[in-house]
N, C-alpha and C positions, 0 to 999 in steps of 0.2 A: 662734961665734957674737958681732958685735957685737951692742951695746945696741939700734941702729937695728933691725936686722935680728931683733931678739926682739921688738919692739914691733909691728912690723910682721907677725908671724907670729900674736900672739895677736890682732890687730885680726882677722885673715883668722877664725881662729878664731869671734871675736865675732858677724862678720857672718854667716858661715853656721850658726855652732849656735845661739847667742842669739839673734839678730834671723831665724834662718832663712829667710835669702835665697836666692835662686836663685842658682846658679854663673854665668847669665852677668849678673845683678845685685852678686855679690861681685866679677866683673870689673872691671864698669863701677866700682865704687867705687874699685878698687885700681888703674885706669888713671888716675881723675882724683888720687888721691894719689899717684902716681908723679909728677905734674908740681908738686905742692906741694914735696916732697920733694928732686925735681932743684934747685927754687929755692933752698931752704933751704943744700944742698951750695954752691952757687955763692957765696953769702954767707956761706958759714963758719959756720952755726946748726944746732943740730939741730931736727930738726921738732918732734917732742916736748917742746922748749925754747920756741918761738918765741913772740913777744909780740903784743900787737895790731899795734903796727905795723907788725911784720914781714910779718903778714900781709897788710895793706894796701897795702905795698911788691910780695906777691905778685899779690895782683888787679890794681895797677895794671899790672904789668908782664903778665900772663896776659890781661887784658881789653884791652891798650890799641890793638891792633888794630882792634876794634871786632867782638867776639865779638855774638852775636844772645844775647837775655836769655834762652833756653832753657838756650844753653850754660852760660851763667855762671849760672843758677840749679842749674844742676847741678852743675857743679865747686863751687859752694860748699856745696853738698848735704852732697857729699861730705866737704868740709873742715871742715864741722860736726858732721858723723857723727865722725870720727875724733877730734876734741877732746873729744866729751861721753864718747866710749869710754874716753878718758884719763882724764877728770874720775870718771866712775864705778866707774873701777879704780883710783882711788887711784895714778893714775900723773904727776898734777899738782893742783893745788889749785884751779887756777880755770880757765874757759874763754874763752881770747883772741878765738876766732870770735864770739861772743855779741854784739859790738856790730859785727860786719861788715854793711854795709849791703845789702840783696837788689837785683836789679836791677828797675826797673818793667816790669809786664808788655806784653808789647807787644799794643796794644788793636785785638781785631779786631771791626769793627762787624757786628751781625748784618744779615741779608738782611732787605730789607722788600719788601714787595708797594705796587707804586700803587694808587689808588684801581682804576682801570681794570682792574685786575689781580687784585683781591678779586671786583670784580664779575663778571670771566671765572669766576672759581673757585665762587663762589656759582651762578651759570647752569648749570655742568658738571655741577651734580645732576641727577640723572636720576628725577625726582618720581613716575614712574611704574613704580620699581620697589618692595620692600617696604621698603627703607631709605632711601628717596628722600627723605622729611619727617623721617626722624630726622638724617641726613645733614645736610639744608639747616640744622636746629636746630641740630645741634653747632657746623657753621660759624659759624651768627648770634652763637652765646655765645661763642666763642673770640675771634672778630675784634671784637663788640659790648659784650663786655665786660672783655677783656684777661686771662681764664683762663689757666691752666698747663693742660696735657694731665691731669695727676694729679689736678688740683680739678674738670676739666669729667667726668673718669670718678669719680670721686668723690660728684659731686653726688647730691644726695638729693631726693626729691621734696617732704620735709619741712621742706627748707633752702629751696625756691621760693616764694616770697610773690608770687604774680603780680597779686593786686589792689590791692597795694603798690608793684607793679614794682620789685621785688629779690630778689635771690640772696644766702643766708649762704654764703659761701665758707669753707672749712675748708684753708687753706693750709699752708705749711711751717711744721714746729714746733706742729703742732694752733693755730697761730692763726687767730683768726675774723676775716673782714671783710665789710662788706656792698658789694655790688654793684650797681650800678642793671642791669636789666634792659631793653632796647630794647624797642620795640614793635614791631619786625620779628622780633628774635628771638623775642617773646614769642608773637607769630603763630604761626610754624612749630613752637615747642613745643607749641601747641594741637595743632595737626593730628598731630603726633609723639605725643601721649598718646592721641588715638583711636586710630592704630596698637597704642599698645602696650597698650589694653586688649584686643586681641586674641589677646596674645601668652599662651602657658602659663609663665607667668612663675615662677620656681624663688623657693623659701621664704626663701632670704638675699639675694634680690634685690630684695623687697617693694618697699623703697625707694629703689632705685636710680634714678636716672632714668635712662642712656641705658643700655640693653641691646643681647645681639645675636640673632638669630633664634632661639634657644635660650632666652630668656629669663633669660638672664646676663648680668653685669656686664660691659659693655664693656671691652675693654684698651685699654692707651697704644699697644701697639704696632698693635693693629687700626685706632685711630683715624690713625695716621703711615700707614700703609697706604691706606689710603679719603684720606687729602689728599695723599698723592704721585699716587694716581693721577687724582684727579681735576683736580690741578696738568697732568700730559701732556695731560689730556683738553682741558684749556680753554688748550693751547699756549702756559704759564708753564716756562719754559727755567732759571730759576732753581732752586737747592738748598733746596727749602722744607720744613718742619715744623708740626705744631700751634702750636709756639712763633713761628713767623714770622707767625701772623697776632697772635698777642700782640704782638711786637714794632711790628708796621704798626698796631694800636690805639692804643698808644702813640705812637707817632712821629705818625702824623693827629694825635691830641689836640692836641702840641706846637705842630703844624704851624699848627694852626686858631686859637692864643691857648690854649691851655689852660693853668693854673698848674702848675709841675713839683711843688708839693708835692701838689695835688690826685691827678697822675698818680699821685703815690707812694703815695698811699692807696688807691688805686685797684688797684694794680698788688701792693701787700701788700709792697712792699720794708722793710726794717726801716729802712736809713741811706740818705739821701737821695743818696749820692754812687752808690748803685749805678743810680738814675732817671736820675742826670747824662749816662747814655751816649748818651740821645735826643737830647740836645743837641748833640751831635757829630753825630750823622745827618743833623740839621738844617741843622748847618754846611755838612756833607757837600754835601746836597741845593743850598744857594746857591752854593758855591763851582761846582758840576756846572753848574748855571742862568749863572751867570757863564762858564765855559768854553765853554758851549754856545751861547750867546745872545747873549754880548757882541761887537759888531762887530769889536773889534782882534783877538781871538779866533779867530772865523770867518774871518779875512782870512789867517789861518796854517793 
């Protein structure tokens, strides 16, 4: 058995036994590694002895035809895994893949509702139903305060300061932030509190704001289902979720002149770069407006 074959066999065992990957994952890693070994063989070098410059050459050759970022990321992940294996098992003293640059992820802009669609969504709530006031209050808070669905379902009565018109929101990583509650959201939440007072609330849910008909904490899955059904009823054909209302909240603020830093604070984003996606949404809206309404484009 050649040295190359021996290393490949050891790597196979490492993936299967030490990392505990499934047979399909092991096969995927090894197929990507085949590309590297084939390149190194053409270049007359041993893959386990390759330098950073060798790997750069591999990357330029492999991705020169414009492979998408997901494919590039997958192959580079396999390459890095192989050199980490060599390093950890003392088969070489450095990791030449360490400085390989990952491709930029393709940016998928989130779906956003127009103001007219938001209005249709909230008006689709059947206020005569037992859950009507609750559902309307939830929509108003998701859109009016930009809450994540987990923040909504975890919202406590003791975190709602109605007199001050603020919510204490417990976000990712147990971080807390104060978010204004709109008069409209507060109005519908007041109606829901009246309905809530007639429920048989379970002891563990006494301080939970939004409950199901059995007096238990509402689940994220149920909020998704409620919004999906309301969207269908409202004739909204976009694929939406509770997060769509959060995206719409941020986008509409930006379109109406709100400062990006303010939106960052309201959304609870740790980095401003996360919030900057909404500037792309705004620019896309401008582009769509030009394409639709500019005379030169209308003529075409």
